[in-house]
C-alpha positions as CSV (number, residue, x, y, z in Angstrom):
1,M,115.7,160.9,6.8
2,T,118.0,162.6,9.3
3,G,118.4,166.0,10.9
4,P,115.8,168.7,11.3
5,M,113.2,166.9,9.2
6,L,112.6,164.4,12.1
7,P,109.9,165.4,14.6
8,L,112.1,165.1,17.7
9,S,115.3,166.6,16.2
10,G,117.0,168.8,18.8
11,V,115.6,166.9,21.8
12,S,118.1,165.2,24.1
13,V,117.1,162.2,26.3
14,V,119.1,160.4,29.0
15,E,118.3,156.7,29.3
16,V,119.3,154.5,32.3
17,S,117.9,151.1,31.5
18,S,118.2,147.5,30.7
19,F,116.2,144.7,29.1
20,V,113.4,145.5,26.5
21,A,110.8,148.2,27.4
22,A,113.0,151.1,28.4
23,P,115.7,150.5,25.7
24,L,112.9,150.2,23.1
25,C,111.5,153.5,24.3
26,G,114.9,155.2,23.9
27,M,115.5,153.6,20.5
28,T,112.1,154.7,19.2
29,L,112.8,158.3,20.4
30,S,116.2,158.1,18.7
31,Q,114.6,157.0,15.4
32,L,112.3,160.0,15.7
33,G,115.3,162.3,15.8
34,A,116.2,162.7,19.5
35,Q,119.7,162.4,20.7
36,V,119.5,159.5,23.2
37,I,122.4,159.0,25.6
38,R,122.3,155.5,27.2
39,V,124.1,155.5,30.5
40,D,125.3,152.1,31.8
41,P,127.3,151.1,34.9
42,I,130.9,150.5,34.0
43,G,131.1,147.0,32.5
44,G,127.5,147.2,31.3
45,A,124.1,146.5,32.8
46,S,122.6,143.0,33.2
47,D,121.6,142.9,29.5
48,I,125.0,143.5,27.9
49,H,125.7,139.8,27.2
50,R,122.1,138.7,26.6
51,W,121.6,136.1,23.9
52,P,121.7,135.7,21.0
53,L,125.4,136.4,20.6
54,A,127.5,137.0,17.5
55,A,130.6,134.9,17.0
56,D,132.9,137.3,19.0
57,G,130.4,137.4,21.9
58,T,128.7,140.7,21.0
59,S,125.1,140.6,22.0
60,I,122.8,140.8,18.9
61,Y,120.0,141.5,21.3
62,W,121.7,144.5,22.9
63,T,122.8,146.0,19.6
64,G,119.3,145.5,18.2
65,L,117.7,147.6,20.9
66,N,120.3,150.3,21.1
67,K,120.7,151.4,17.5
68,G,121.4,155.0,17.0
69,K,122.1,155.9,20.7
70,R,125.2,157.2,22.3
71,S,126.8,155.2,25.1
72,A,128.3,156.4,28.3
73,T,129.5,154.2,31.2
74,I,129.6,155.8,34.6
75,D,129.9,154.4,38.2
76,L,126.3,154.7,39.3
77,R,127.2,153.9,42.9
78,A,129.7,156.7,43.3
79,P,128.3,160.1,44.4
80,E,130.4,161.9,41.7
81,G,129.1,159.5,39.1
82,Q,125.5,160.1,40.2
83,A,126.1,163.8,40.0
84,L,127.4,163.5,36.4
85,V,124.2,161.6,35.3
86,Q,122.0,164.2,37.1
87,R,123.9,167.0,35.2
88,L,123.5,165.2,31.9
89,I,119.7,165.3,32.5
90,V,119.3,168.7,34.0
91,E,121.8,170.6,31.8
92,G,120.5,168.8,28.7
93,D,116.8,168.9,27.9
94,G,115.7,167.6,31.3
95,I,114.3,164.3,30.0
96,A,115.1,161.0,31.7
97,V,113.9,157.5,30.9
98,T,114.6,154.6,33.3
99,N,113.5,151.3,34.5
100,A,116.1,151.2,37.3
101,A,114.5,150.7,40.7
102,G,115.5,152.1,44.0
103,L,117.8,154.9,42.7
104,D,116.6,157.8,44.8
105,W,119.1,160.1,43.2
106,L,117.5,159.5,39.8
107,S,114.0,160.0,41.0
108,H,111.6,162.7,39.7
109,D,111.5,164.4,43.1
110,V,115.3,164.8,43.3
111,L,115.7,165.9,39.7
112,A,112.8,168.3,40.0
113,T,114.7,170.2,42.8
114,K,117.4,170.8,40.2
115,R,115.1,171.5,37.3
116,S,111.4,172.2,37.8
117,D,110.3,171.3,34.3
118,V,112.1,167.9,34.2
119,I,110.3,165.1,32.3
120,H,110.9,161.8,34.1
121,V,109.7,158.4,32.9
122,Q,109.8,155.5,35.4
123,L,109.0,152.1,34.0
124,L,107.8,149.6,36.7
125,G,107.0,146.0,36.9
126,R,103.8,146.5,38.7
127,G,101.8,149.6,39.7
128,D,102.6,149.2,43.4
129,G,106.3,149.4,42.6
130,S,107.0,145.7,43.1
131,T,109.0,143.7,40.5
132,G,107.6,142.0,37.5
133,V,108.9,141.0,34.0
134,D,107.0,140.2,30.9
135,Y,106.9,136.5,31.6
136,T,105.6,136.8,35.2
137,V,103.2,139.6,34.2
138,N,101.9,137.5,31.3
139,A,101.2,134.6,33.7
140,A,99.2,136.9,36.0
141,T,96.9,138.3,33.3
142,G,95.2,135.2,31.8
143,F,96.8,135.0,28.4
144,P,98.8,131.7,28.8
145,L,95.6,129.8,29.8
146,V,93.9,130.7,26.5
147,T,97.0,130.2,24.3
148,G,98.0,126.9,22.7
149,P,96.2,123.8,21.5
150,V,92.6,123.2,22.5
151,D,93.5,119.9,24.3
152,H,96.5,121.3,26.2
153,A,96.1,121.3,29.9
154,G,98.8,123.6,31.2
155,P,99.7,127.3,30.5
156,V,101.5,128.2,27.2
157,N,103.7,131.4,27.2
158,H,103.9,133.3,24.0
159,V,107.4,133.8,22.6
160,L,106.9,137.5,21.8
161,P,107.5,139.8,24.9
162,A,104.4,141.6,24.1
163,W,104.1,143.7,27.3
164,D,107.7,144.8,27.1
165,V,107.1,146.0,23.5
166,C,103.8,147.7,24.3
167,C,105.2,149.3,27.4
168,G,108.2,150.7,25.5
169,L,106.1,152.2,22.8
170,Y,103.6,153.7,25.4
171,A,106.6,155.2,27.1
172,A,107.9,156.8,23.9
173,L,104.5,158.2,23.2
174,A,104.4,159.6,26.8
175,V,107.7,161.4,26.3
176,A,106.6,162.9,23.0
177,A,103.3,164.1,24.6
178,A,105.1,165.5,27.6
179,V,107.6,167.4,25.4
180,R,104.7,168.9,23.5
181,R,102.9,169.9,26.8
182,R,106.1,171.4,28.2
183,D,106.6,173.4,25.0
184,Q,103.1,174.8,25.4
185,T,102.9,175.3,29.2
186,G,106.4,175.1,30.6
187,L,105.3,172.2,32.8
188,G,107.5,169.1,33.4
189,A,106.0,165.6,34.0
190,R,106.3,162.8,36.4
191,I,105.4,159.7,34.3
192,S,105.2,156.2,35.6
193,L,104.2,153.2,33.5
194,A,103.9,149.6,34.8
195,L,104.3,146.6,32.7
196,E,101.4,144.8,34.4
197,D,99.1,147.8,33.9
198,V,99.9,147.7,30.1
199,A,99.0,144.0,30.0
200,L,95.8,144.5,32.1
201,A,94.7,147.5,30.0
202,T,95.2,145.5,26.8
203,A,93.2,142.6,28.2
204,G,90.5,145.0,29.2
205,N,90.5,146.9,25.9
206,L,90.2,143.7,23.9
207,G,87.2,142.6,26.0
208,L,89.0,139.7,27.7
209,L,88.3,141.1,31.1
210,T,84.9,142.6,30.3
211,E,83.5,139.2,29.1
212,P,83.6,137.4,32.4
213,Q,82.3,140.5,34.2
214,V,79.2,141.1,32.1
215,N,78.5,137.7,30.5
216,G,79.9,135.4,33.2
217,T,81.8,133.5,30.6
218,Q,85.5,132.6,30.3
219,R,87.4,132.6,27.0
220,Q,88.5,129.1,26.0
221,R,91.5,127.9,24.2
222,L,91.0,127.9,20.4
223,G,94.3,126.6,19.1
224,N,94.8,128.5,15.8
225,A,91.2,129.4,15.3
226,V,90.1,133.1,15.4
227,Y,87.7,134.0,18.2
228,G,84.3,135.2,16.9
229,Q,85.3,134.9,13.2
230,Y,86.3,132.1,10.9
231,G,90.0,131.4,10.8
232,Q,92.1,128.2,10.8
233,D,95.4,126.7,9.9
234,F,95.6,124.1,7.1
235,T,98.4,122.0,5.7
236,S,99.2,121.3,2.0
237,C,100.0,117.9,0.6
238,D,103.7,118.8,0.6
239,G,103.6,119.7,4.3
240,I,103.4,123.5,4.2
241,A,101.1,125.1,6.8
242,F,98.8,128.1,5.9
243,M,96.8,130.4,8.0
244,V,93.4,131.2,6.4
245,V,91.0,133.9,7.6
246,A,87.6,134.8,6.3
247,L,86.3,137.9,8.1
248,T,83.5,138.9,5.8
249,G,80.7,137.1,3.9
250,R,82.6,137.7,0.7
251,H,85.8,136.2,2.1
252,F,83.8,133.1,3.1
253,R,82.0,132.7,-0.2
254,D,85.3,132.8,-2.0
255,L,86.8,130.2,0.3
256,V,83.8,127.9,-0.3
257,E,84.1,128.5,-4.0
258,V,87.8,127.8,-4.3
259,T,87.6,124.7,-2.2
260,G,84.7,123.3,-4.3
261,T,82.5,122.8,-1.2
262,K,79.6,125.0,-2.1
263,A,77.0,122.2,-2.3
264,V,78.0,120.5,0.9
265,V,78.3,123.8,2.8
266,S,74.8,124.8,1.7
267,A,73.5,121.4,2.8
268,L,75.2,121.7,6.1
269,A,73.7,125.2,6.7
270,A,70.2,123.8,6.0
271,E,70.7,120.8,8.3
272,L,72.1,122.9,11.1
273,G,69.7,125.8,10.6
274,A,72.8,128.0,10.3
275,D,73.4,131.2,8.3
276,F,77.0,131.2,7.2
277,T,76.7,134.8,6.0
278,V,76.7,135.6,9.7
279,E,80.2,135.6,11.3
280,G,78.8,134.1,14.6
281,D,77.6,131.0,12.8
282,R,80.8,130.6,10.9
283,Y,82.6,130.7,14.2
284,R,80.1,128.4,16.0
285,Y,80.5,125.7,13.4
286,R,84.1,126.3,12.7
287,D,85.2,122.7,13.4
288,V,82.9,121.1,10.9
289,L,83.7,123.7,8.3
290,S,87.4,123.3,8.8
291,G,87.0,119.5,8.3
292,L,85.4,120.2,4.9
293,F,88.1,122.7,3.7
294,A,91.0,120.6,5.1
295,T,90.4,118.0,2.4
296,W,91.0,120.5,-0.4
297,F,94.2,121.8,1.2
298,A,95.5,118.3,1.8
299,E,95.0,117.5,-1.9
300,H,97.0,120.5,-3.2
301,T,100.6,121.6,-3.1
302,A,101.6,124.9,-1.4
303,E,102.2,126.5,-4.8
304,E,98.8,125.4,-6.1
305,I,97.1,126.7,-2.9
306,S,98.8,130.1,-3.1
307,A,97.9,130.5,-6.8
308,A,94.3,129.6,-6.2
309,L,93.8,131.8,-3.2
310,T,95.6,134.7,-4.7
311,G,92.8,135.1,-7.2
312,T,90.2,135.5,-4.4
313,T,89.5,137.9,-1.5
314,V,90.4,135.2,1.1
315,L,93.1,136.3,3.6
316,F,95.9,133.8,3.8
317,E,99.6,133.4,4.4
318,R,101.9,130.4,4.7
319,Y,103.8,130.0,8.0
320,R,107.4,130.8,7.7
321,T,110.5,130.5,9.9
322,F,112.6,133.5,10.8
323,E,115.3,132.1,8.5
324,Q,112.8,132.1,5.6
325,V,111.5,135.5,6.4
326,V,114.9,137.2,6.1
327,K,115.2,135.8,2.6
328,D,111.8,136.9,1.5
329,Q,111.1,140.1,-0.4
330,R,109.1,141.4,2.5
331,V,112.5,142.0,4.0
332,T,114.9,142.1,1.0
333,A,112.8,144.5,-1.0
334,N,111.2,146.4,1.8
335,P,112.2,150.1,2.2
336,L,111.8,149.5,6.0
337,F,115.1,147.6,5.9
338,S,118.6,148.8,4.9
339,V,122.1,147.4,5.2
340,L,123.6,148.2,8.5
341,H,127.2,147.6,9.5
342,Q,127.2,146.8,13.2
343,P,130.6,146.4,14.8
344,G,130.9,143.0,16.5
345,V,127.9,141.6,14.6
346,G,128.6,142.3,10.9
347,E,126.5,143.5,8.0
348,Y,122.8,142.8,7.9
349,L,119.5,144.2,6.9
350,A,118.2,146.2,9.9
351,P,114.8,147.7,10.3
352,A,114.2,151.5,10.5
353,L,111.2,153.0,12.3
354,P,108.1,151.3,11.0
355,T,106.3,154.6,10.9
356,M,106.8,156.6,7.7
357,F,107.2,160.4,7.8
358,D,106.5,162.0,4.4
359,G,106.9,158.7,2.7
360,V,110.2,157.8,4.4
361,H,111.2,155.4,7.2
362,P,113.6,157.1,9.6
363,A,116.7,154.9,9.2
364,S,118.6,153.2,12.0
365,A,122.3,153.9,12.9
366,P,124.5,151.2,14.4
367,A,124.4,150.7,18.2
368,P,127.5,152.1,19.9
369,A,130.1,150.0,21.6
370,L,129.5,150.1,25.4
371,G,130.9,153.3,26.8
372,R,132.2,154.5,23.4
373,D,130.9,158.1,23.8
374,T,131.6,158.7,27.5
375,A,134.3,161.2,27.1
376,D,132.7,163.0,24.1
377,V,129.3,163.2,25.9
378,L,130.8,164.7,29.1
379,A,132.9,167.2,27.1
380,E,130.1,168.3,24.8
381,C,127.2,168.2,27.2
382,L,128.9,169.3,30.5
383,G,131.9,171.1,29.2
384,L,134.4,168.9,31.0
385,S,138.0,169.4,30.1
386,T,140.5,166.7,29.0
387,E,142.0,166.9,32.5
388,D,138.6,166.4,34.2
389,I,137.9,163.4,32.1
390,A,141.4,161.9,32.7
391,R,140.8,162.4,36.5
392,L,137.4,160.7,36.4
393,T,138.8,157.8,34.3
394,S,141.7,157.3,36.7
395,A,139.3,157.3,39.7
396,K,137.1,154.8,37.8
397,T,134.1,157.1,38.1
398,I,133.7,156.8,34.4
399,G,134.6,154.0,31.9
400,S,137.6,154.4,29.8
401,D,137.4,154.9,26.0
402,N,138.0,151.4,24.5
403,R,138.3,152.6,21.0
């Protein structure tokens, strides 16, 4: 799906960014049909060589977050370079996305003097403008102290940069909403979005901050259990780990049936005065229930477990490594993925936009080489001549075309 069918077709966005949240915002807008011009300093921003790297040193990380964009490299410290970036924004569609801090010339106030309906998105670490990254924000919002094994004493960071990801998607949503409002009213937008606020809002929305305020209780570590429900990990006799979840009474009845524990679970309920049709009781007595079910899992192979549970309503899945996932039909036979040839990285199955429009995932295009589109962008968007571009290149105001 390309061209005018995409919802943001015809929209142009200038992105001055690095790391995860802002590039993810730009890539999402690109997958929705927008032309996204990523502007980097000459030589690249601080994420150009971020691991993992391909054999020739190309950043798999950088190419992964910049699929489908155009790349321009400009000296962001030189007044003439700053003026070029301002012109790309103002003379384009007046939309800028950045997480760069302290660049007054790229601020909403300055750009709004040149175009009153500018849409400017500033991603921040914290709401007061101070710095913060996913790992420090996560430490400050409580999650590492409820993550990990029950008997672990210290904090456990999650591997997923969740707040970066959420922040990038919130930012893309904000751009789409601001474009719609501008189309209706002619108004621009000054949008700011802080990583820490995204994390705090999420903690509040999920009740993690409400619970201590209204109940005076603190969420405890649960390991791989599921808070308020029944869920636990089990291991087969051939060493394969499974996650098993029973959210409803029907799920739980099927789990009891398949594990052959109906009589003992009924006796346990009577002895404890528990009602296992109620999710709260299933959660309250999760440890003893898990001890009963664990025996059945430990006596069966992974294939036997999968076959038995597939015939029930029980929610389950075996744990897989990333290497196993890429070989699984969830990837290999999934229309979300298609073969992408990425220069410097090679050929691989790359995801499109997870959202489907009219039954189709908008596909991803390769990420550009750093600075590949500098001359083309300046010629097409600003009308610069070949002589203009040669002069700017010679003065090192813009990066040279490395093709």
